[in-house]
Structure formats: C-alpha cells, structure tokens
Biotite code that builds the C-alpha atoms (Angstrom):
import biotite.structure as struc

atoms = struc.array([
    struc.Atom([-251.131, -215.769, 102.058], chain_id="A", res_id=1, res_name="MET", atom_name="CA", element="C"),
    struc.Atom([-254.555, -216.630, 103.723], chain_id="A", res_id=2, res_name="ARG", atom_name="CA", element="C"),
    struc.Atom([-255.496, -214.331, 106.886], chain_id="A", res_id=3, res_name="HIS", atom_name="CA", element="C"),
    struc.Atom([-256.180, -216.324, 110.008], chain_id="A", res_id=4, res_name="THR", atom_name="CA", element="C"),
    struc.Atom([-258.269, -214.358, 112.457], chain_id="A", res_id=5, res_name="PRO", atom_name="CA", element="C"),
    struc.Atom([-257.520, -214.110, 116.182], chain_id="A", res_id=6, res_name="ASP", atom_name="CA", element="C"),
    struc.Atom([-259.816, -216.526, 117.621], chain_id="A", res_id=7, res_name="VAL", atom_name="CA", element="C"),
    struc.Atom([-259.989, -215.205, 121.184], chain_id="A", res_id=8, res_name="GLU", atom_name="CA", element="C"),
    struc.Atom([-262.219, -212.249, 120.736], chain_id="A", res_id=9, res_name="GLY", atom_name="CA", element="C"),
    struc.Atom([-264.514, -214.049, 118.139], chain_id="A", res_id=10, res_name="PRO", atom_name="CA", element="C"),
    struc.Atom([-265.037, -216.957, 120.571], chain_id="A", res_id=11, res_name="LEU", atom_name="CA", element="C"),
    struc.Atom([-265.665, -214.741, 123.477], chain_id="A", res_id=12, res_name="ALA", atom_name="CA", element="C"),
    struc.Atom([-268.277, -213.149, 121.539], chain_id="A", res_id=13, res_name="ARG", atom_name="CA", element="C"),
    struc.Atom([-269.824, -216.191, 120.409], chain_id="A", res_id=14, res_name="LEU", atom_name="CA", element="C"),
    struc.Atom([-269.725, -217.839, 124.212], chain_id="A", res_id=15, res_name="VAL", atom_name="CA", element="C"),
    struc.Atom([-271.234, -214.445, 125.490], chain_id="A", res_id=16, res_name="ALA", atom_name="CA", element="C"),
    struc.Atom([-274.002, -214.466, 122.609], chain_id="A", res_id=17, res_name="PHE", atom_name="CA", element="C"),
    struc.Atom([-275.099, -218.055, 123.647], chain_id="A", res_id=18, res_name="TYR", atom_name="CA", element="C"),
    struc.Atom([-274.863, -217.729, 127.174], chain_id="A", res_id=19, res_name="GLU", atom_name="CA", element="C"),
    struc.Atom([-276.944, -214.293, 127.286], chain_id="A", res_id=20, res_name="HIS", atom_name="CA", element="C"),
    struc.Atom([-279.451, -215.562, 124.414], chain_id="A", res_id=21, res_name="LEU", atom_name="CA", element="C"),
    struc.Atom([-282.848, -214.069, 124.583], chain_id="A", res_id=22, res_name="SER", atom_name="CA", element="C"),
    struc.Atom([-285.391, -213.100, 121.934], chain_id="A", res_id=23, res_name="LEU", atom_name="CA", element="C"),
    struc.Atom([-284.077, -209.363, 122.311], chain_id="A", res_id=24, res_name="GLU", atom_name="CA", element="C"),
    struc.Atom([-280.217, -210.432, 121.862], chain_id="A", res_id=25, res_name="SER", atom_name="CA", element="C"),
    struc.Atom([-281.140, -211.962, 118.535], chain_id="A", res_id=26, res_name="LEU", atom_name="CA", element="C"),
    struc.Atom([-281.089, -208.638, 117.057], chain_id="A", res_id=27, res_name="ALA", atom_name="CA", element="C"),
    struc.Atom([-277.192, -209.161, 117.449], chain_id="A", res_id=28, res_name="GLN", atom_name="CA", element="C"),
    struc.Atom([-277.048, -212.128, 115.267], chain_id="A", res_id=29, res_name="LEU", atom_name="CA", element="C"),
    struc.Atom([-275.476, -210.239, 112.332], chain_id="A", res_id=30, res_name="ASP", atom_name="CA", element="C"),
    struc.Atom([-272.558, -209.128, 114.440], chain_id="A", res_id=31, res_name="ALA", atom_name="CA", element="C"),
    struc.Atom([-271.882, -212.973, 115.373], chain_id="A", res_id=32, res_name="VAL", atom_name="CA", element="C"),
    struc.Atom([-272.549, -214.680, 112.190], chain_id="A", res_id=33, res_name="TYR", atom_name="CA", element="C"),
    struc.Atom([-271.521, -214.118, 108.670], chain_id="A", res_id=34, res_name="ALA", atom_name="CA", element="C"),
    struc.Atom([-274.413, -213.173, 106.231], chain_id="A", res_id=35, res_name="PRO", atom_name="CA", element="C"),
    struc.Atom([-273.958, -216.382, 104.402], chain_id="A", res_id=36, res_name="ASP", atom_name="CA", element="C"),
    struc.Atom([-273.145, -218.575, 107.534], chain_id="A", res_id=37, res_name="ALA", atom_name="CA", element="C"),
    struc.Atom([-273.952, -222.235, 107.595], chain_id="A", res_id=38, res_name="ARG", atom_name="CA", element="C"),
    struc.Atom([-275.650, -223.768, 110.479], chain_id="A", res_id=39, res_name="PHE", atom_name="CA", element="C"),
    struc.Atom([-276.418, -227.416, 111.018], chain_id="A", res_id=40, res_name="LYS", atom_name="CA", element="C"),
    struc.Atom([-277.751, -229.234, 113.856], chain_id="A", res_id=41, res_name="ASP", atom_name="CA", element="C"),
    struc.Atom([-279.605, -232.744, 114.229], chain_id="A", res_id=42, res_name="PRO", atom_name="CA", element="C"),
    struc.Atom([-282.871, -231.123, 112.937], chain_id="A", res_id=43, res_name="PHE", atom_name="CA", element="C"),
    struc.Atom([-281.709, -228.128, 110.753], chain_id="A", res_id=44, res_name="ASN", atom_name="CA", element="C"),
    struc.Atom([-279.355, -227.576, 108.109], chain_id="A", res_id=45, res_name="GLU", atom_name="CA", element="C"),
    struc.Atom([-279.773, -223.589, 106.729], chain_id="A", res_id=46, res_name="VAL", atom_name="CA", element="C"),
    struc.Atom([-277.694, -220.918, 105.139], chain_id="A", res_id=47, res_name="VAL", atom_name="CA", element="C"),
    struc.Atom([-277.867, -217.348, 105.991], chain_id="A", res_id=48, res_name="GLY", atom_name="CA", element="C"),
    struc.Atom([-279.224, -214.997, 108.868], chain_id="A", res_id=49, res_name="HIS", atom_name="CA", element="C"),
    struc.Atom([-282.751, -215.317, 108.172], chain_id="A", res_id=50, res_name="ALA", atom_name="CA", element="C"),
    struc.Atom([-282.756, -218.963, 108.233], chain_id="A", res_id=51, res_name="ALA", atom_name="CA", element="C"),
    struc.Atom([-280.584, -219.108, 111.354], chain_id="A", res_id=52, res_name="ILE", atom_name="CA", element="C"),
    struc.Atom([-282.753, -216.446, 113.107], chain_id="A", res_id=53, res_name="LEU", atom_name="CA", element="C"),
    struc.Atom([-285.905, -218.492, 112.247], chain_id="A", res_id=54, res_name="ALA", atom_name="CA", element="C"),
    struc.Atom([-284.286, -221.343, 114.283], chain_id="A", res_id=55, res_name="ILE", atom_name="CA", element="C"),
    struc.Atom([-283.603, -219.443, 117.279], chain_id="A", res_id=56, res_name="PHE", atom_name="CA", element="C"),
    struc.Atom([-287.178, -217.749, 117.299], chain_id="A", res_id=57, res_name="GLU", atom_name="CA", element="C"),
    struc.Atom([-288.760, -221.275, 116.878], chain_id="A", res_id=58, res_name="HIS", atom_name="CA", element="C"),
    struc.Atom([-286.789, -222.470, 119.924], chain_id="A", res_id=59, res_name="MET", atom_name="CA", element="C"),
    struc.Atom([-288.466, -219.549, 121.929], chain_id="A", res_id=60, res_name="PHE", atom_name="CA", element="C"),
    struc.Atom([-291.761, -220.687, 120.744], chain_id="A", res_id=61, res_name="VAL", atom_name="CA", element="C"),
    struc.Atom([-291.241, -224.447, 121.446], chain_id="A", res_id=62, res_name="GLN", atom_name="CA", element="C"),
    struc.Atom([-289.607, -224.151, 125.005], chain_id="A", res_id=63, res_name="VAL", atom_name="CA", element="C"),
    struc.Atom([-289.792, -222.017, 128.169], chain_id="A", res_id=64, res_name="ASP", atom_name="CA", element="C"),
    struc.Atom([-286.653, -220.470, 129.653], chain_id="A", res_id=65, res_name="ALA", atom_name="CA", element="C"),
    struc.Atom([-284.200, -221.829, 127.252], chain_id="A", res_id=66, res_name="PRO", atom_name="CA", element="C"),
    struc.Atom([-280.577, -221.130, 128.163], chain_id="A", res_id=67, res_name="ARG", atom_name="CA", element="C"),
    struc.Atom([-277.012, -222.379, 127.038], chain_id="A", res_id=68, res_name="PHE", atom_name="CA", element="C"),
    struc.Atom([-274.188, -222.932, 129.505], chain_id="A", res_id=69, res_name="VAL", atom_name="CA", element="C"),
    struc.Atom([-271.019, -223.349, 127.853], chain_id="A", res_id=70, res_name="VAL", atom_name="CA", element="C"),
    struc.Atom([-268.855, -225.624, 129.648], chain_id="A", res_id=71, res_name="LEU", atom_name="CA", element="C"),
    struc.Atom([-265.674, -225.643, 127.874], chain_id="A", res_id=72, res_name="GLU", atom_name="CA", element="C"),
    struc.Atom([-264.305, -223.682, 124.792], chain_id="A", res_id=73, res_name="SER", atom_name="CA", element="C"),
    struc.Atom([-260.870, -224.228, 122.601], chain_id="A", res_id=74, res_name="LEU", atom_name="CA", element="C"),
    struc.Atom([-260.061, -222.050, 119.852], chain_id="A", res_id=75, res_name="GLY", atom_name="CA", element="C"),
    struc.Atom([-256.999, -222.399, 117.231], chain_id="A", res_id=76, res_name="GLN", atom_name="CA", element="C"),
    struc.Atom([-256.556, -220.533, 113.956], chain_id="A", res_id=77, res_name="GLY", atom_name="CA", element="C"),
    struc.Atom([-259.794, -219.855, 112.486], chain_id="A", res_id=78, res_name="GLU", atom_name="CA", element="C"),
    struc.Atom([-261.817, -222.557, 114.388], chain_id="A", res_id=79, res_name="GLN", atom_name="CA", element="C"),
    struc.Atom([-263.100, -223.236, 117.700], chain_id="A", res_id=80, res_name="ALA", atom_name="CA", element="C"),
    struc.Atom([-265.045, -226.306, 119.495], chain_id="A", res_id=81, res_name="PHE", atom_name="CA", element="C"),
    struc.Atom([-267.423, -225.585, 122.261], chain_id="A", res_id=82, res_name="LEU", atom_name="CA", element="C"),
    struc.Atom([-269.040, -227.945, 124.867], chain_id="A", res_id=83, res_name="THR", atom_name="CA", element="C"),
    struc.Atom([-272.272, -226.919, 126.229], chain_id="A", res_id=84, res_name="TRP", atom_name="CA", element="C"),
    struc.Atom([-275.598, -227.653, 128.117], chain_id="A", res_id=85, res_name="GLU", atom_name="CA", element="C"),
    struc.Atom([-278.940, -226.623, 126.712], chain_id="A", res_id=86, res_name="PHE", atom_name="CA", element="C"),
    struc.Atom([-281.210, -226.242, 129.567], chain_id="A", res_id=87, res_name="ARG", atom_name="CA", element="C"),
    struc.Atom([-285.144, -225.558, 129.060], chain_id="A", res_id=88, res_name="PHE", atom_name="CA", element="C"),
    struc.Atom([-288.669, -226.417, 130.271], chain_id="A", res_id=89, res_name="HIS", atom_name="CA", element="C"),
    struc.Atom([-290.814, -228.028, 127.917], chain_id="A", res_id=90, res_name="MET", atom_name="CA", element="C"),
    struc.Atom([-294.102, -226.222, 127.370], chain_id="A", res_id=91, res_name="LYS", atom_name="CA", element="C"),
    struc.Atom([-295.874, -229.459, 127.356], chain_id="A", res_id=92, res_name="ARG", atom_name="CA", element="C"),
    struc.Atom([-295.298, -233.509, 127.862], chain_id="A", res_id=93, res_name="LEU", atom_name="CA", element="C"),
    struc.Atom([-292.646, -233.430, 130.362], chain_id="A", res_id=94, res_name="VAL", atom_name="CA", element="C"),
    struc.Atom([-292.222, -231.305, 133.595], chain_id="A", res_id=95, res_name="SER", atom_name="CA", element="C"),
    struc.Atom([-289.242, -229.774, 135.255], chain_id="A", res_id=96, res_name="GLY", atom_name="CA", element="C"),
    struc.Atom([-285.959, -228.612, 133.576], chain_id="A", res_id=97, res_name="GLU", atom_name="CA", element="C"),
    struc.Atom([-284.287, -230.492, 130.710], chain_id="A", res_id=98, res_name="GLN", atom_name="CA", element="C"),
    struc.Atom([-280.764, -230.614, 129.870], chain_id="A", res_id=99, res_name="CYS", atom_name="CA", element="C"),
    struc.Atom([-279.341, -231.580, 126.373], chain_id="A", res_id=100, res_name="ILE", atom_name="CA", element="C"),
    struc.Atom([-275.430, -231.989, 126.395], chain_id="A", res_id=101, res_name="ARG", atom_name="CA", element="C"),
    struc.Atom([-273.822, -231.333, 122.993], chain_id="A", res_id=102, res_name="GLY", atom_name="CA", element="C"),
    struc.Atom([-270.692, -229.731, 121.388], chain_id="A", res_id=103, res_name="ALA", atom_name="CA", element="C"),
    struc.Atom([-270.333, -227.265, 118.599], chain_id="A", res_id=104, res_name="THR", atom_name="CA", element="C"),
    struc.Atom([-267.739, -226.531, 115.888], chain_id="A", res_id=105, res_name="HIS", atom_name="CA", element="C"),
    struc.Atom([-267.387, -223.334, 114.288], chain_id="A", res_id=106, res_name="VAL", atom_name="CA", element="C"),
    struc.Atom([-265.357, -221.670, 111.755], chain_id="A", res_id=107, res_name="ARG", atom_name="CA", element="C"),
    struc.Atom([-264.747, -217.924, 111.851], chain_id="A", res_id=108, res_name="PHE", atom_name="CA", element="C"),
    struc.Atom([-264.439, -215.678, 108.628], chain_id="A", res_id=109, res_name="ASP", atom_name="CA", element="C"),
    struc.Atom([-261.640, -212.883, 108.438], chain_id="A", res_id=110, res_name="ALA", atom_name="CA", element="C"),
    struc.Atom([-263.947, -210.458, 110.278], chain_id="A", res_id=111, res_name="GLN", atom_name="CA", element="C"),
    struc.Atom([-264.215, -212.862, 113.099], chain_id="A", res_id=112, res_name="GLY", atom_name="CA", element="C"),
    struc.Atom([-267.912, -213.793, 112.458], chain_id="A", res_id=113, res_name="ARG", atom_name="CA", element="C"),
    struc.Atom([-269.165, -217.494, 112.368], chain_id="A", res_id=114, res_name="VAL", atom_name="CA", element="C"),
    struc.Atom([-269.197, -218.712, 108.757], chain_id="A", res_id=115, res_name="CYS", atom_name="CA", element="C"),
    struc.Atom([-269.798, -222.292, 109.784], chain_id="A", res_id=116, res_name="MET", atom_name="CA", element="C"),
    struc.Atom([-271.736, -223.802, 112.898], chain_id="A", res_id=117, res_name="HIS", atom_name="CA", element="C"),
    struc.Atom([-272.220, -227.482, 113.419], chain_id="A", res_id=118, res_name="ARG", atom_name="CA", element="C"),
    struc.Atom([-273.887, -228.980, 116.506], chain_id="A", res_id=119, res_name="ASP", atom_name="CA", element="C"),
    struc.Atom([-273.135, -232.384, 117.548], chain_id="A", res_id=120, res_name="TYR", atom_name="CA", element="C"),
    struc.Atom([-275.762, -233.929, 120.054], chain_id="A", res_id=121, res_name="TRP", atom_name="CA", element="C"),
    struc.Atom([-277.429, -237.318, 119.980], chain_id="A", res_id=122, res_name="ASP", atom_name="CA", element="C"),
    struc.Atom([-281.502, -236.377, 119.768], chain_id="A", res_id=123, res_name="ALA", atom_name="CA", element="C"),
    struc.Atom([-282.439, -239.941, 120.874], chain_id="A", res_id=124, res_name="ALA", atom_name="CA", element="C"),
    struc.Atom([-280.743, -239.877, 124.056], chain_id="A", res_id=125, res_name="GLU", atom_name="CA", element="C"),
    struc.Atom([-280.825, -236.332, 124.920], chain_id="A", res_id=126, res_name="GLU", atom_name="CA", element="C"),
    struc.Atom([-284.443, -235.611, 123.637], chain_id="A", res_id=127, res_name="LEU", atom_name="CA", element="C"),
    struc.Atom([-286.385, -238.494, 122.387], chain_id="A", res_id=128, res_name="TYR", atom_name="CA", element="C"),
    struc.Atom([-285.944, -240.778, 125.277], chain_id="A", res_id=129, res_name="GLU", atom_name="CA", element="C"),
    struc.Atom([-287.182, -238.120, 127.915], chain_id="A", res_id=130, res_name="LYS", atom_name="CA", element="C"),
    struc.Atom([-290.700, -237.878, 126.023], chain_id="A", res_id=131, res_name="LEU", atom_name="CA", element="C"),
    struc.Atom([-293.553, -239.812, 127.884], chain_id="A", res_id=132, res_name="PRO", atom_name="CA", element="C"),
    struc.Atom([-294.870, -241.885, 124.823], chain_id="A", res_id=133, res_name="LEU", atom_name="CA", element="C"),
    struc.Atom([-291.545, -242.286, 122.728], chain_id="A", res_id=134, res_name="LEU", atom_name="CA", element="C"),
    struc.Atom([-289.207, -242.566, 125.685], chain_id="A", res_id=135, res_name="GLY", atom_name="CA", element="C"),
    struc.Atom([-289.771, -246.174, 126.716], chain_id="A", res_id=136, res_name="PRO", atom_name="CA", element="C"),
    struc.Atom([-289.612, -247.168, 123.044], chain_id="A", res_id=137, res_name="PHE", atom_name="CA", element="C"),
    struc.Atom([-286.372, -245.414, 122.377], chain_id="A", res_id=138, res_name="MET", atom_name="CA", element="C"),
    struc.Atom([-284.790, -246.684, 125.628], chain_id="A", res_id=139, res_name="ARG", atom_name="CA", element="C"),
    struc.Atom([-285.783, -250.152, 124.526], chain_id="A", res_id=140, res_name="LEU", atom_name="CA", element="C"),
    struc.Atom([-284.049, -249.857, 121.316], chain_id="A", res_id=141, res_name="LEU", atom_name="CA", element="C"),
    struc.Atom([-280.971, -248.597, 122.830], chain_id="A", res_id=142, res_name="ARG", atom_name="CA", element="C"),
    struc.Atom([-280.805, -251.584, 124.984], chain_id="A", res_id=143, res_name="ARG", atom_name="CA", element="C"),
    struc.Atom([-281.464, -253.837, 122.393], chain_id="A", res_id=144, res_name="ALA", atom_name="CA", element="C"),
    struc.Atom([-278.613, -252.472, 119.904], chain_id="A", res_id=145, res_name="SER", atom_name="CA", element="C"),
    struc.Atom([-276.190, -252.729, 123.037], chain_id="A", res_id=146, res_name="GLN", atom_name="CA", element="C"),
    struc.Atom([-276.547, -256.628, 123.277], chain_id="A", res_id=147, res_name="ARG", atom_name="CA", element="C"),
])
C-alpha cells in the first residue's frame, strides 16, 4: 500500500516558504523541496535543489522586491494546487509594481517535500504585454487572434 502524506503540514510549509521568500530564506529550500524535485514554469524545466535554487537566485537579480501572495490553496492526498500573485518591480523598462497571476500544481513525497512543481501562467499576457517595445505588438497579436 502506498503511503499518502498528510498534505496540510507540507502545504502550509510551502505557502509560508513562498510568502516569506527572500535571499536568506533560500537556505530552507532543502526542507521544502525533495533533492530530486522537478520544477517547471513557462521559462524553466529543471531537476534538483541546485537548479531550483539558481532560478530563485536569478529572480532576485532580475527584479526588485519580489514577493508571492498566495490567494488560495487546496490540498488532497499527495498533491496541492495554489493560486497566487507574484508582485515585483522591474529594474528597468517598466516603472511601478508589476503583478503576475498564476497557479501552481505540486506533489509531495512521503516526507512531505515537494517532488513535482508546475507553474501555470500566461507569459504573453502577464509579462510581455507590459514591456514598452514588445507590449504593443503582443496586444495586437492577441486582438487579432480573438477575431
């Protein structure tokens, strides 16, 4: 019989990790993610602590004041689903706080660590359309595809 972890504790730990994410808190990554965890978002598909850590470190280089606000979370069995907002300030090109809305599907291992993490968000709508040079073109493409 396969052991199914109690998702409440791991899910609460994951939400707290993201809502308090900082360069300093990245040291806790191994308590939240399994050593061979798979991570995928619109720009990355990696496996393991070192690769996941590199994604987060790169985020702190690219944007100012990044923070996640988890809007909802739902866990069942060994998996969970979260909706969130990623708020940040771009270091160049666009002023003011930016917001990307997305969702994450995760699976936990028997120790309650994330072994699979998949982010879902629309890079065109949430990011590219906000860039000064690329934005007008992306909005034009979206309007043309809706006709």
